[in-house]
A tleap script that builds the chain and sets N, CA, C and O, in Angstrom:
source leaprc.protein.ff14SB
mol = sequence {
  NMET ASP SER LYS GLN ASN ILE VAL ALA ALA
  CYS ASP ALA PHE LEU VAL HIE LYS SER GLU
  VAL LEU ILE ALA THR THR PHE ALA THR ALA
  ALA LEU LEU GLY ALA VAL VAL GLY SER VAL
  LEU ALA ALA SER VAL LEU PHE VAL HIE ALA
  ALA ASP SER SER ASN THR VAL SER ILE ASP
  ASN PHE ILE PHE THR PRO LYS ALA LEU THR
  VAL LYS ALA GLY THR SER VAL THR TRP THR
  ASN HIE ASP ASP ILE PRO HIE GLY ILE ALA
  SER SER ASP ASN ALA PHE LYS ARG SER ALA
  ALA LEU ASP THR ASP ASP SER TYR SER PHE
  THR PHE THR ALA PRO GLY THR TYR GLN TYR
  PHE CYS TYR ILE HIE SER PHE MET VAL GLY
  THR ILE VAL VAL GLU VAL ALA THR GLY SER
  ASN ALA THR CGLN
}
set mol.1.N position { -59.060 -21.632 30.162 }
set mol.1.CA position { -58.119 -22.230 29.264 }
set mol.1.C position { -57.946 -23.699 29.615 }
set mol.1.O position { -57.861 -24.084 30.781 }
set mol.2.N position { -57.900 -24.489 28.575 }
set mol.2.CA position { -57.638 -25.891 28.848 }
set mol.2.C position { -56.140 -26.142 28.865 }
set mol.2.O position { -55.351 -25.241 28.580 }
set mol.3.N position { -55.757 -27.345 29.194 }
set mol.3.CA position { -54.339 -27.650 29.353 }
set mol.3.C position { -53.587 -27.519 28.035 }
set mol.3.O position { -52.408 -27.165 28.043 }
set mol.4.N position { -54.234 -27.794 26.900 }
set mol.4.CA position { -53.579 -27.664 25.601 }
set mol.4.C position { -53.278 -26.197 25.327 }
set mol.4.O position { -52.198 -25.871 24.835 }
set mol.5.N position { -54.209 -25.318 25.637 }
set mol.5.CA position { -53.990 -23.888 25.449 }
set mol.5.C position { -52.898 -23.372 26.394 }
set mol.5.O position { -52.105 -22.507 26.021 }
set mol.6.N position { -52.865 -23.905 27.608 }
set mol.6.CA position { -51.809 -23.526 28.558 }
set mol.6.C position { -50.432 -23.912 28.033 }
set mol.6.O position { -49.475 -23.146 28.142 }
set mol.7.N position { -50.347 -25.095 27.469 }
set mol.7.CA position { -49.062 -25.565 26.926 }
set mol.7.C position { -48.644 -24.681 25.751 }
set mol.7.O position { -47.479 -24.294 25.658 }
set mol.8.N position { -49.584 -24.355 24.847 }
set mol.8.CA position { -49.283 -23.507 23.697 }
set mol.8.C position { -48.858 -22.118 24.166 }
set mol.8.O position { -47.902 -21.555 23.632 }
set mol.9.N position { -49.549 -21.560 25.152 }
set mol.9.CA position { -49.201 -20.238 25.679 }
set mol.9.C position { -47.822 -20.270 26.328 }
set mol.9.O position { -47.042 -19.332 26.163 }
set mol.10.N position { -47.516 -21.320 27.052 }
set mol.10.CA position { -46.217 -21.453 27.705 }
set mol.10.C position { -45.114 -21.569 26.654 }
set mol.10.O position { -44.048 -20.967 26.783 }
set mol.11.N position { -45.389 -22.356 25.610 }
set mol.11.CA position { -44.398 -22.497 24.518 }
set mol.11.C position { -44.190 -21.168 23.812 }
set mol.11.O position { -43.055 -20.807 23.499 }
set mol.12.N position { -45.269 -20.432 23.555 }
set mol.12.CA position { -45.142 -19.119 22.905 }
set mol.12.C position { -44.307 -18.176 23.778 }
set mol.12.O position { -43.429 -17.471 23.280 }
set mol.13.N position { -44.590 -18.171 25.080 }
set mol.13.CA position { -43.842 -17.309 25.995 }
set mol.13.C position { -42.371 -17.716 26.012 }
set mol.13.O position { -41.486 -16.862 26.028 }
set mol.14.N position { -42.115 -19.026 26.007 }
set mol.14.CA position { -40.746 -19.515 25.991 }
set mol.14.C position { -40.036 -19.087 24.715 }
set mol.14.O position { -38.890 -18.639 24.761 }
set mol.15.N position { -40.715 -19.224 23.562 }
set mol.15.CA position { -40.104 -18.854 22.277 }
set mol.15.C position { -39.827 -17.354 22.209 }
set mol.15.O position { -38.789 -16.940 21.692 }
set mol.16.N position { -40.744 -16.537 22.727 }
set mol.16.CA position { -40.531 -15.090 22.748 }
set mol.16.C position { -39.319 -14.776 23.616 }
set mol.16.O position { -38.452 -13.999 23.217 }
set mol.17.N position { -39.254 -15.383 24.810 }
set mol.17.CA position { -38.118 -15.152 25.706 }
set mol.17.C position { -36.821 -15.631 25.049 }
set mol.17.O position { -35.801 -14.944 25.116 }
set mol.18.N position { -36.859 -16.802 24.418 }
set mol.18.CA position { -35.674 -17.354 23.764 }
set mol.18.C position { -35.230 -16.421 22.637 }
set mol.18.O position { -34.031 -16.214 22.452 }
set mol.19.N position { -36.168 -15.859 21.888 }
set mol.19.CA position { -35.829 -14.913 20.817 }
set mol.19.C position { -35.176 -13.660 21.383 }
set mol.19.O position { -34.203 -13.155 20.823 }
set mol.20.N position { -35.714 -13.156 22.502 }
set mol.20.CA position { -35.139 -11.967 23.133 }
set mol.20.C position { -33.711 -12.254 23.603 }
set mol.20.O position { -32.815 -11.427 23.435 }
set mol.21.N position { -33.511 -13.436 24.193 }
set mol.21.CA position { -32.171 -13.819 24.657 }
set mol.21.C position { -31.237 -13.956 23.460 }
set mol.21.O position { -30.092 -13.508 23.512 }
set mol.22.N position { -31.717 -14.569 22.387 }
set mol.22.CA position { -30.900 -14.742 21.186 }
set mol.22.C position { -30.528 -13.384 20.586 }
set mol.22.O position { -29.381 -13.189 20.183 }
set mol.23.N position { -31.457 -12.460 20.519 }
set mol.23.CA position { -31.182 -11.117 19.982 }
set mol.23.C position { -30.177 -10.400 20.882 }
set mol.23.O position { -29.227 -9.795 20.387 }
set mol.24.N position { -30.379 -10.462 22.195 }
set mol.24.CA position { -29.456 -9.808 23.125 }
set mol.24.C position { -28.062 -10.420 23.014 }
set mol.24.O position { -27.061 -9.703 23.016 }
set mol.25.N position { -28.002 -11.755 22.918 }
set mol.25.CA position { -26.709 -12.435 22.780 }
set mol.25.C position { -26.041 -12.052 21.470 }
set mol.25.O position { -24.830 -11.840 21.429 }
set mol.26.N position { -26.816 -11.963 20.406 }
set mol.26.CA position { -26.270 -11.583 19.101 }
set mol.26.C position { -25.684 -10.181 19.148 }
set mol.26.O position { -24.585 -9.950 18.644 }
set mol.27.N position { -26.411 -9.241 19.752 }
set mol.27.CA position { -25.896 -7.878 19.872 }
set mol.27.C position { -24.636 -7.825 20.740 }
set mol.27.O position { -23.684 -7.117 20.411 }
set mol.28.N position { -24.632 -8.566 21.837 }
set mol.28.CA position { -23.460 -8.584 22.719 }
set mol.28.C position { -22.257 -9.183 21.988 }
set mol.28.O position { -21.140 -8.675 22.087 }
set mol.29.N position { -22.501 -10.267 21.254 }
set mol.29.CA position { -21.421 -10.894 20.491 }
set mol.29.C position { -20.906 -9.950 19.413 }
set mol.29.O position { -19.697 -9.833 19.210 }
set mol.30.N position { -21.820 -9.277 18.724 }
set mol.30.CA position { -21.410 -8.323 17.692 }
set mol.30.C position { -20.598 -7.181 18.294 }
set mol.30.O position { -19.598 -6.751 17.718 }
set mol.31.N position { -21.025 -6.702 19.436 }
set mol.31.CA position { -20.291 -5.613 20.097 }
set mol.31.C position { -18.899 -6.084 20.513 }
set mol.31.O position { -17.917 -5.363 20.334 }
set mol.32.N position { -18.816 -7.285 21.063 }
set mol.32.CA position { -17.531 -7.825 21.472 }
set mol.32.C position { -16.624 -8.040 20.260 }
set mol.32.O position { -15.452 -7.665 20.286 }
set mol.33.N position { -17.162 -8.640 19.206 }
set mol.33.CA position { -16.372 -8.848 17.986 }
set mol.33.C position { -15.948 -7.518 17.379 }
set mol.33.O position { -14.828 -7.382 16.886 }
set mol.34.N position { -16.839 -6.545 17.416 }
set mol.34.CA position { -16.490 -5.214 16.907 }
set mol.34.C position { -15.339 -4.612 17.685 }
set mol.34.O position { -14.428 -4.021 17.106 }
set mol.35.N position { -15.383 -4.765 19.004 }
set mol.35.CA position { -14.297 -4.236 19.837 }
set mol.35.C position { -12.991 -4.969 19.561 }
set mol.35.O position { -11.932 -4.349 19.471 }
set mol.36.N position { -13.070 -6.298 19.425 }
set mol.36.CA position { -11.869 -7.085 19.145 }
set mol.36.C position { -11.304 -6.724 17.775 }
set mol.36.O position { -10.106 -6.470 17.642 }
set mol.37.N position { -12.160 -6.699 16.760 }
set mol.37.CA position { -11.703 -6.357 15.413 }
set mol.37.C position { -11.140 -4.939 15.384 }
set mol.37.O position { -10.109 -4.690 14.759 }
set mol.38.N position { -11.813 -4.017 16.054 }
set mol.38.CA position { -11.322 -2.645 16.110 }
set mol.38.C position { -9.953 -2.566 16.772 }
set mol.38.O position { -9.075 -1.838 16.311 }
set mol.39.N position { -9.776 -3.312 17.849 }
set mol.39.CA position { -8.482 -3.319 18.538 }
set mol.39.C position { -7.393 -3.922 17.663 }
set mol.39.O position { -6.275 -3.408 17.609 }
set mol.40.N position { -7.722 -5.011 16.981 }
set mol.40.CA position { -6.744 -5.647 16.087 }
set mol.40.C position { -6.375 -4.700 14.960 }
set mol.40.O position { -5.199 -4.564 14.622 }
set mol.41.N position { -7.368 -4.043 14.376 }
set mol.41.CA position { -7.078 -3.099 13.299 }
set mol.41.C position { -6.222 -1.941 13.794 }
set mol.41.O position { -5.281 -1.530 13.115 }
set mol.42.N position { -6.537 -1.418 14.962 }
set mol.42.CA position { -5.743 -0.316 15.519 }
set mol.42.C position { -4.321 -0.763 15.782 }
set mol.42.O position { -3.374 -0.030 15.496 }
set mol.43.N position { -4.162 -1.962 16.326 }
set mol.43.CA position { -2.815 -2.478 16.593 }
set mol.43.C position { -2.056 -2.692 15.302 }
set mol.43.O position { -0.854 -2.432 15.240 }
set mol.44.N position { -2.749 -3.171 14.250 }
set mol.44.CA position { -2.053 -3.392 12.985 }
set mol.44.C position { -1.625 -2.074 12.361 }
set mol.44.O position { -0.575 -2.009 11.722 }
set mol.45.N position { -2.419 -1.021 12.534 }
set mol.45.CA position { -2.018 0.289 12.029 }
set mol.45.C position { -0.775 0.760 12.762 }
set mol.45.O position { 0.155 1.276 12.141 }
set mol.46.N position { -0.749 0.586 14.085 }
set mol.46.CA position { 0.428 0.973 14.849 }
set mol.46.C position { 1.629 0.136 14.453 }
set mol.46.O position { 2.739 0.657 14.348 }
set mol.47.N position { 1.422 -1.168 14.229 }
set mol.47.CA position { 2.519 -2.044 13.834 }
set mol.47.C position { 3.053 -1.652 12.471 }
set mol.47.O position { 4.268 -1.589 12.279 }
set mol.48.N position { 2.168 -1.387 11.521 }
set mol.48.CA position { 2.607 -0.968 10.188 }
set mol.48.C position { 3.357 0.336 10.285 }
set mol.48.O position { 4.377 0.513 9.619 }
set mol.49.N position { 2.866 1.272 11.119 }
set mol.49.CA position { 3.559 2.538 11.276 }
set mol.49.C position { 4.943 2.304 11.875 }
set mol.49.O position { 5.928 2.896 11.433 }
set mol.50.N position { 5.007 1.450 12.869 }
set mol.50.CA position { 6.297 1.168 13.480 }
set mol.50.C position { 7.204 0.426 12.528 }
set mol.50.O position { 8.406 0.690 12.489 }
set mol.51.N position { 6.656 -0.498 11.758 }
set mol.51.CA position { 7.453 -1.253 10.818 }
set mol.51.C position { 7.869 -0.425 9.628 }
set mol.51.O position { 8.823 -0.774 8.932 }
set mol.52.N position { 7.174 0.661 9.383 }
set mol.52.CA position { 7.503 1.517 8.262 }
set mol.52.C position { 8.593 2.502 8.666 }
set mol.52.O position { 8.438 3.714 8.510 }
set mol.53.N position { 9.672 1.983 9.175 }
set mol.53.CA position { 10.786 2.808 9.603 }
set mol.53.C position { 11.826 2.836 8.501 }
set mol.53.O position { 12.969 2.423 8.695 }
set mol.54.N position { 11.418 3.325 7.347 }
set mol.54.CA position { 12.282 3.275 6.178 }
set mol.54.C position { 13.444 4.248 6.251 }
set mol.54.O position { 14.277 4.274 5.345 }
set mol.55.N position { 13.520 5.043 7.299 }
set mol.55.CA position { 14.627 5.990 7.412 }
set mol.55.C position { 15.436 5.753 8.683 }
set mol.55.O position { 16.044 6.679 9.219 }
set mol.56.N position { 15.441 4.506 9.163 }
set mol.56.CA position { 16.184 4.186 10.366 }
set mol.56.C position { 17.194 3.074 10.123 }
set mol.56.O position { 16.984 2.181 9.303 }
set mol.57.N position { 18.291 3.155 10.858 }
set mol.57.CA position { 19.313 2.114 10.824 }
set mol.57.C position { 19.504 1.642 12.256 }
set mol.57.O position { 19.736 2.445 13.159 }
set mol.58.N position { 19.406 0.356 12.454 }
set mol.58.CA position { 19.604 -0.239 13.775 }
set mol.58.C position { 21.042 -0.721 13.891 }
set mol.58.O position { 21.608 -1.263 12.942 }
set mol.59.N position { 21.620 -0.518 15.057 }
set mol.59.CA position { 22.958 -1.027 15.341 }
set mol.59.C position { 22.783 -2.105 16.398 }
set mol.59.O position { 22.395 -1.824 17.532 }
set mol.60.N position { 23.074 -3.341 16.012 }
set mol.60.CA position { 22.881 -4.455 16.924 }
set mol.60.C position { 23.862 -5.560 16.572 }
set mol.60.O position { 24.010 -5.918 15.403 }
set mol.61.N position { 24.529 -6.097 17.580 }
set mol.61.CA position { 25.475 -7.190 17.383 }
set mol.61.C position { 26.580 -6.803 16.398 }
set mol.61.O position { 27.001 -7.611 15.570 }
set mol.62.N position { 27.044 -5.550 16.502 }
set mol.62.CA position { 28.121 -5.017 15.661 }
set mol.62.C position { 27.760 -5.010 14.173 }
set mol.62.O position { 28.633 -5.169 13.320 }
set mol.63.N position { 26.454 -4.822 13.862 }
set mol.63.CA position { 25.982 -4.800 12.475 }
set mol.63.C position { 25.015 -3.638 12.296 }
set mol.63.O position { 24.175 -3.379 13.158 }
set mol.64.N position { 25.142 -2.933 11.159 }
set mol.64.CA position { 24.164 -1.926 10.762 }
set mol.64.C position { 23.066 -2.636 9.980 }
set mol.64.O position { 23.349 -3.384 9.044 }
set mol.65.N position { 21.808 -2.401 10.365 }
set mol.65.CA position { 20.680 -3.008 9.656 }
set mol.65.C position { 19.652 -1.931 9.342 }
set mol.65.O position { 19.125 -1.306 10.262 }
set mol.66.N position { 19.353 -1.697 8.064 }
set mol.66.CA position { 19.925 -2.380 6.908 }
set mol.66.C position { 21.342 -1.886 6.624 }
set mol.66.O position { 21.719 -0.781 7.013 }
set mol.67.N position { 22.097 -2.703 5.956 }
set mol.67.CA position { 23.478 -2.356 5.610 }
set mol.67.C position { 23.495 -1.249 4.556 }
set mol.67.O position { 24.366 -0.380 4.570 }
set mol.68.N position { 22.521 -1.291 3.641 }
set mol.68.CA position { 22.346 -0.233 2.632 }
set mol.68.C position { 20.920 0.282 2.736 }
set mol.68.O position { 19.970 -0.499 2.806 }
set mol.69.N position { 20.777 1.597 2.746 }
set mol.69.CA position { 19.468 2.227 2.889 }
set mol.69.C position { 19.309 3.261 1.788 }
set mol.69.O position { 20.204 4.078 1.572 }
set mol.70.N position { 18.176 3.238 1.085 }
set mol.70.CA position { 17.892 4.211 0.034 }
set mol.70.C position { 16.773 5.129 0.498 }
set mol.70.O position { 15.712 4.669 0.921 }
set mol.71.N position { 17.022 6.452 0.414 }
set mol.71.CA position { 16.048 7.456 0.836 }
set mol.71.C position { 15.997 8.560 -0.213 }
set mol.71.O position { 16.837 8.618 -1.110 }
set mol.72.N position { 15.012 9.424 -0.090 }
set mol.72.CA position { 14.892 10.597 -0.953 }
set mol.72.C position { 15.633 11.765 -0.317 }
set mol.72.O position { 15.743 11.843 0.907 }
set mol.73.N position { 16.137 12.668 -1.143 }
set mol.73.CA position { 16.793 13.875 -0.637 }
set mol.73.C position { 15.844 14.610 0.301 }
set mol.73.O position { 14.646 14.705 0.032 }
set mol.74.N position { 16.375 15.125 1.391 }
set mol.74.CA position { 15.565 15.805 2.394 }
set mol.74.C position { 15.142 14.906 3.536 }
set mol.74.O position { 14.490 15.363 4.475 }
set mol.75.N position { 15.503 13.629 3.472 }
set mol.75.CA position { 15.123 12.663 4.505 }
set mol.75.C position { 16.154 12.646 5.625 }
set mol.75.O position { 17.361 12.667 5.380 }
set mol.76.N position { 15.661 12.608 6.851 }
set mol.76.CA position { 16.540 12.418 8.009 }
set mol.76.C position { 16.665 10.931 8.270 }
set mol.76.O position { 15.664 10.224 8.381 }
set mol.77.N position { 17.887 10.465 8.366 }
set mol.77.CA position { 18.162 9.066 8.708 }
set mol.77.C position { 18.587 9.042 10.169 }
set mol.77.O position { 19.383 9.869 10.614 }
set mol.78.N position { 18.042 8.079 10.907 }
set mol.78.CA position { 18.362 7.941 12.325 }
set mol.78.C position { 18.993 6.581 12.579 }
set mol.78.O position { 18.433 5.542 12.228 }
set mol.79.N position { 20.173 6.608 13.198 }
set mol.79.CA position { 20.855 5.399 13.650 }
set mol.79.C position { 20.572 5.247 15.135 }
set mol.79.O position { 20.683 6.217 15.885 }
set mol.80.N position { 20.207 4.043 15.575 }
set mol.80.CA position { 19.964 3.781 16.994 }
set mol.80.C position { 20.806 2.594 17.431 }
set mol.80.O position { 20.770 1.528 16.815 }
set mol.81.N position { 21.567 2.792 18.509 }
set mol.81.CA position { 22.443 1.746 19.024 }
set mol.81.C position { 21.674 0.840 19.987 }
set mol.81.O position { 21.189 1.287 21.027 }
set mol.82.N position { 21.573 -0.435 19.623 }
set mol.82.CA position { 20.922 -1.419 20.488 }
set mol.82.C position { 21.935 -2.361 21.124 }
set mol.82.O position { 21.556 -3.305 21.817 }
set mol.83.N position { 23.224 -2.109 20.894 }
set mol.83.CA position { 24.279 -2.909 21.518 }
set mol.83.C position { 24.530 -2.424 22.942 }
set mol.83.O position { 24.114 -1.332 23.328 }
set mol.84.N position { 25.218 -3.258 23.707 }
set mol.84.CA position { 25.564 -2.905 25.084 }
set mol.84.C position { 26.837 -2.074 25.179 }
set mol.84.O position { 27.232 -1.665 26.270 }
set mol.85.N position { 27.472 -1.825 24.054 }
set mol.85.CA position { 28.695 -1.023 24.044 }
set mol.85.C position { 28.526 0.145 23.082 }
set mol.85.O position { 27.674 0.090 22.196 }
set mol.86.N position { 29.318 1.198 23.236 }
set mol.86.CA position { 29.176 2.380 22.375 }
set mol.86.C position { 29.572 2.126 20.920 }
set mol.86.O position { 30.409 1.276 20.615 }
set mol.87.N position { 28.943 2.892 20.045 }
set mol.87.CA position { 29.279 2.933 18.618 }
set mol.87.C position { 29.230 4.394 18.191 }
set mol.87.O position { 28.599 5.218 18.854 }
set mol.88.N position { 29.891 4.714 17.093 }
set mol.88.CA position { 29.873 6.073 16.566 }
set mol.88.C position { 29.715 6.048 15.064 }
set mol.88.O position { 30.233 5.147 14.404 }
set mol.89.N position { 29.007 7.023 14.507 }
set mol.89.CA position { 28.735 7.088 13.074 }
set mol.89.C position { 29.621 8.164 12.464 }
set mol.89.O position { 29.676 9.293 12.952 }
set mol.90.N position { 30.318 7.796 11.383 }
set mol.90.CA position { 31.160 8.760 10.670 }
set mol.90.C position { 31.091 8.479 9.179 }
set mol.90.O position { 30.987 7.327 8.759 }
set mol.91.N position { 31.150 9.535 8.388 }
set mol.91.CA position { 31.159 9.428 6.934 }
set mol.91.C position { 32.568 9.063 6.474 }
set mol.91.O position { 33.553 9.576 7.005 }
set mol.92.N position { 32.658 8.185 5.496 }
set mol.92.CA position { 33.963 7.776 4.973 }
set mol.92.C position { 34.712 8.928 4.327 }
set mol.92.O position { 35.943 8.937 4.317 }
set mol.93.N position { 33.975 9.916 3.778 }
set mol.93.CA position { 34.626 11.049 3.108 }
set mol.93.C position { 34.242 12.392 3.748 }
set mol.93.O position { 34.292 13.436 3.098 }
set mol.94.N position { 33.858 12.347 5.033 }
set mol.94.CA position { 33.456 13.546 5.777 }
set mol.94.C position { 32.292 14.298 5.133 }
set mol.94.O position { 32.207 15.521 5.239 }
set mol.95.N position { 31.405 13.573 4.471 }
set mol.95.CA position { 30.255 14.193 3.811 }
set mol.95.C position { 29.200 14.653 4.814 }
set mol.95.O position { 28.376 15.509 4.492 }
set mol.96.N position { 29.215 14.101 6.010 }
set mol.96.CA position { 28.297 14.559 7.048 }
set mol.96.C position { 29.000 14.530 8.397 }
set mol.96.O position { 30.006 13.846 8.585 }
set mol.97.N position { 28.440 15.294 9.328 }
set mol.97.CA position { 29.023 15.432 10.663 }
set mol.97.C position { 29.004 14.102 11.399 }
set mol.97.O position { 28.009 13.378 11.374 }
set mol.98.N position { 30.094 13.796 12.040 }
set mol.98.CA position { 30.201 12.546 12.788 }
set mol.98.C position { 29.419 12.673 14.092 }
set mol.98.O position { 29.295 13.762 14.653 }
set mol.99.N position { 28.898 11.553 14.561 }
set mol.99.CA position { 28.109 11.534 15.798 }
set mol.99.C position { 29.020 11.517 17.011 }
set mol.99.O position { 30.217 11.246 16.916 }
set mol.100.N position { 28.429 11.812 18.137 }
set mol.100.CA position { 29.092 11.523 19.411 }
set mol.100.C position { 29.019 10.009 19.599 }
set mol.100.O position { 28.283 9.339 18.874 }
set mol.101.N position { 29.747 9.470 20.532 }
set mol.101.CA position { 29.646 8.039 20.836 }
set mol.101.C position { 28.228 7.751 21.319 }
set mol.101.O position { 27.707 8.446 22.191 }
set mol.102.N position { 27.621 6.741 20.757 }
set mol.102.CA position { 26.245 6.379 21.093 }
set mol.102.C position { 26.235 5.226 22.082 }
set mol.102.O position { 26.666 4.121 21.755 }
set mol.103.N position { 25.746 5.478 23.290 }
set mol.103.CA position { 25.567 4.403 24.262 }
set mol.103.C position { 24.304 3.624 23.906 }
set mol.103.O position { 23.615 3.961 22.943 }
set mol.104.N position { 24.003 2.595 24.672 }
set mol.104.CA position { 22.826 1.765 24.419 }
set mol.104.C position { 21.566 2.624 24.354 }
set mol.104.O position { 21.302 3.434 25.242 }
set mol.105.N position { 20.795 2.430 23.287 }
set mol.105.CA position { 19.532 3.116 22.997 }
set mol.105.C position { 19.691 4.593 22.638 }
set mol.105.O position { 18.690 5.292 22.484 }
set mol.106.N position { 20.923 5.082 22.502 }
set mol.106.CA position { 21.136 6.440 21.995 }
set mol.106.C position { 20.953 6.449 20.484 }
set mol.106.O position { 21.150 5.436 19.813 }
set mol.107.N position { 20.567 7.624 19.957 }
set mol.107.CA position { 20.343 7.773 18.518 }
set mol.107.C position { 21.108 8.968 17.984 }
set mol.107.O position { 21.451 9.897 18.715 }
set mol.108.N position { 21.363 8.914 16.687 }
set mol.108.CA position { 21.988 10.016 15.957 }
set mol.108.C position { 21.220 10.166 14.656 }
set mol.108.O position { 20.930 9.170 13.993 }
set mol.109.N position { 20.885 11.399 14.279 }
set mol.109.CA position { 20.159 11.649 13.029 }
set mol.109.C position { 20.925 12.644 12.169 }
set mol.109.O position { 21.594 13.549 12.669 }
set mol.110.N position { 20.806 12.449 10.876 }
set mol.110.CA position { 21.382 13.384 9.911 }
set mol.110.C position { 20.413 13.489 8.740 }
set mol.110.O position { 19.874 12.482 8.282 }
set mol.111.N position { 20.190 14.726 8.252 }
set mol.111.CA position { 19.312 14.947 7.107 }
set mol.111.C position { 20.156 15.035 5.844 }
set mol.111.O position { 21.030 15.893 5.717 }
set mol.112.N position { 19.877 14.131 4.914 }
set mol.112.CA position { 20.604 14.075 3.646 }
set mol.112.C position { 19.869 14.946 2.630 }
set mol.112.O position { 18.751 14.623 2.227 }
set mol.113.N position { 20.487 16.039 2.219 }
set mol.113.CA position { 19.836 16.991 1.313 }
set mol.113.C position { 20.269 16.826 -0.139 }
set mol.113.O position { 19.540 17.221 -1.049 }
set mol.114.N position { 21.442 16.250 -0.367 }
set mol.114.CA position { 21.960 16.125 -1.735 }
set mol.114.C position { 21.965 14.662 -2.167 }
set mol.114.O position { 22.397 13.789 -1.414 }
set mol.115.N position { 21.480 14.392 -3.394 }
set mol.115.CA position { 21.536 13.024 -3.909 }
set mol.115.C position { 22.976 12.529 -3.983 }
set mol.115.O position { 23.905 13.309 -4.190 }
set mol.116.N position { 23.142 11.241 -3.815 }
set mol.116.CA position { 24.465 10.625 -3.896 }
set mol.116.C position { 24.528 9.360 -3.070 }
set mol.116.O position { 23.541 8.949 -2.461 }
set mol.117.N position { 25.700 8.745 -3.053 }
set mol.117.CA position { 25.929 7.545 -2.268 }
set mol.117.C position { 26.887 7.902 -1.144 }
set mol.117.O position { 27.986 8.398 -1.392 }
set mol.118.N position { 26.474 7.652 0.080 }
set mol.118.CA position { 27.235 8.022 1.265 }
set mol.118.C position { 27.683 6.753 1.988 }
set mol.118.O position { 26.856 5.994 2.492 }
set mol.119.N position { 28.976 6.532 2.033 }
set mol.119.CA position { 29.542 5.411 2.781 }
set mol.119.C position { 29.786 5.889 4.205 }
set mol.119.O position { 30.263 7.005 4.412 }
set mol.120.N position { 29.465 5.058 5.182 }
set mol.120.CA position { 29.718 5.414 6.574 }
set mol.120.C position { 30.262 4.203 7.321 }
set mol.120.O position { 30.229 3.082 6.814 }
set mol.121.N position { 30.763 4.441 8.532 }
set mol.121.CA position { 31.317 3.367 9.344 }
set mol.121.C position { 31.213 3.745 10.817 }
set mol.121.O position { 30.923 4.890 11.164 }
set mol.122.N position { 31.455 2.763 11.669 }
set mol.122.CA position { 31.549 3.020 13.109 }
set mol.122.C position { 32.997 3.422 13.379 }
set mol.122.O position { 33.914 2.636 13.138 }
set mol.123.N position { 33.206 4.632 13.874 }
set mol.123.CA position { 34.575 5.084 14.084 }
set mol.123.C position { 35.224 4.427 15.301 }
set mol.123.O position { 36.415 4.625 15.540 }
set mol.124.N position { 34.472 3.656 16.068 }
set mol.124.CA position { 35.037 2.896 17.182 }
set mol.124.C position { 35.392 1.485 16.718 }
set mol.124.O position { 36.363 0.894 17.191 }
set mol.125.N position { 34.602 0.955 15.795 }
set mol.125.CA position { 34.802 -0.393 15.249 }
set mol.125.C position { 34.771 -0.266 13.720 }
set mol.125.O position { 33.719 -0.433 13.103 }
set mol.126.N position { 35.897 0.021 13.129 }
set mol.126.CA position { 35.955 0.386 11.714 }
set mol.126.C position { 35.510 -0.717 10.750 }
set mol.126.O position { 35.277 -0.438 9.573 }
set mol.127.N position { 35.387 -1.958 11.221 }
set mol.127.CA position { 34.897 -3.032 10.359 }
set mol.127.C position { 33.389 -2.933 10.132 }
set mol.127.O position { 32.849 -3.584 9.237 }
set mol.128.N position { 32.720 -2.128 10.932 }
set mol.128.CA position { 31.272 -1.938 10.772 }
set mol.128.C position { 31.048 -0.846 9.728 }
set mol.128.O position { 31.407 0.311 9.947 }
set mol.129.N position { 30.453 -1.220 8.588 }
set mol.129.CA position { 30.257 -0.260 7.498 }
set mol.129.C position { 28.825 -0.330 6.975 }
set mol.129.O position { 28.132 -1.333 7.141 }
set mol.130.N position { 28.400 0.770 6.334 }
set mol.130.CA position { 27.076 0.832 5.726 }
set mol.130.C position { 27.036 1.884 4.648 }
set mol.130.O position { 27.999 2.625 4.449 }
set mol.131.N position { 25.913 1.948 3.951 }
set mol.131.CA position { 25.743 2.872 2.835 }
set mol.131.C position { 24.362 3.500 2.875 }
set mol.131.O position { 23.364 2.826 3.125 }
set mol.132.N position { 24.320 4.806 2.625 }
set mol.132.CA position { 23.060 5.511 2.436 }
set mol.132.C position { 23.054 6.005 0.992 }
set mol.132.O position { 23.960 6.731 0.582 }
set mol.133.N position { 22.048 5.618 0.226 }
set mol.133.CA position { 21.876 6.098 -1.147 }
set mol.133.C position { 20.750 7.120 -1.117 }
set mol.133.O position { 19.630 6.808 -0.714 }
set mol.134.N position { 21.051 8.336 -1.542 }
set mol.134.CA position { 20.071 9.410 -1.533 }
set mol.134.C position { 19.667 9.695 -2.976 }
set mol.134.O position { 20.500 10.027 -3.818 }
set mol.135.N position { 18.369 9.557 -3.240 }
set mol.135.CA position { 17.823 9.805 -4.571 }
set mol.135.C position { 17.218 11.200 -4.633 }
set mol.135.O position { 16.920 11.814 -3.609 }
set mol.136.N position { 17.045 11.680 -5.849 }
set mol.136.CA position { 16.400 12.978 -6.053 }
set mol.136.C position { 14.973 12.903 -5.560 }
set mol.136.O position { 14.259 11.943 -5.849 }
set mol.137.N position { 14.555 13.912 -4.819 }
set mol.137.CA position { 13.176 13.979 -4.337 }
set mol.137.C position { 12.300 14.559 -5.445 }
set mol.137.O position { 12.620 15.598 -6.023 }
set mol.138.N position { 11.197 13.880 -5.733 }
set mol.138.CA position { 10.279 14.358 -6.766 }
set mol.138.C position { 8.846 14.304 -6.260 }
set mol.138.O position { 8.507 13.454 -5.436 }
set mol.139.N position { 8.011 15.201 -6.745 }
set mol.139.CA position { 6.581 15.193 -6.409 }
set mol.139.C position { 6.328 15.180 -4.932 }
set mol.139.O position { 6.877 15.990 -4.185 }
set mol.140.N position { 5.469 14.228 -4.497 }
set mol.140.CA position { 5.077 14.158 -3.085 }
set mol.140.C position { 6.230 13.686 -2.213 }
set mol.140.O position { 6.166 13.805 -0.989 }
set mol.141.N position { 7.285 13.152 -2.822 }
set mol.141.CA position { 8.435 12.697 -2.048 }
set mol.141.C position { 9.412 13.842 -1.751 }
set mol.141.O position { 10.420 13.631 -1.077 }
set mol.142.N position { 9.127 15.038 -2.243 }
set mol.142.CA position { 10.064 16.150 -2.099 }
set mol.142.C position { 10.257 16.561 -0.647 }
set mol.142.O position { 11.307 17.097 -0.292 }
set mol.143.N position { 9.263 16.318 0.193 }
set mol.143.CA position { 9.426 16.639 1.615 }
set mol.143.C position { 9.088 15.426 2.445 }
set mol.143.O position { 7.924 15.030 2.521 }
set mol.144.N position { 10.063 14.842 3.054 }
set mol.144.CA position { 9.839 13.689 3.933 }
set mol.144.C position { 10.213 14.063 5.323 }
set mol.144.O position { 10.104 13.242 6.233 }
savepdb mol mol.pdb
quit
């Protein structure tokens, strides 16, 4: 082989090696991106599930959030106390059983079976008020 053929052979070998490295890098990058995208998608599903707390009421800073909540009949509503002091849930017209005093991070749940508007309050701090509106359950919403 002359020197020109040696140079061409060396360049060909270099290009083949460079192609192999590029293919390996591409696959590694794709695998990494796939893992990242998969993790982000999984986290977003968990976040959406957590954010889809349409049957929960948070108690924080002496406020019920949301102040008014609309659910279908048969839905259990859960109140969770995030304040550092106790709160208690009671119906304004005794339409549902009153809770025990809820310490920090304690919860109380009640299943609303009959359509209607339910006014409630904190029986320890009567200025704290809220409303649960229960609609008729129909079709796929009949069991929540």
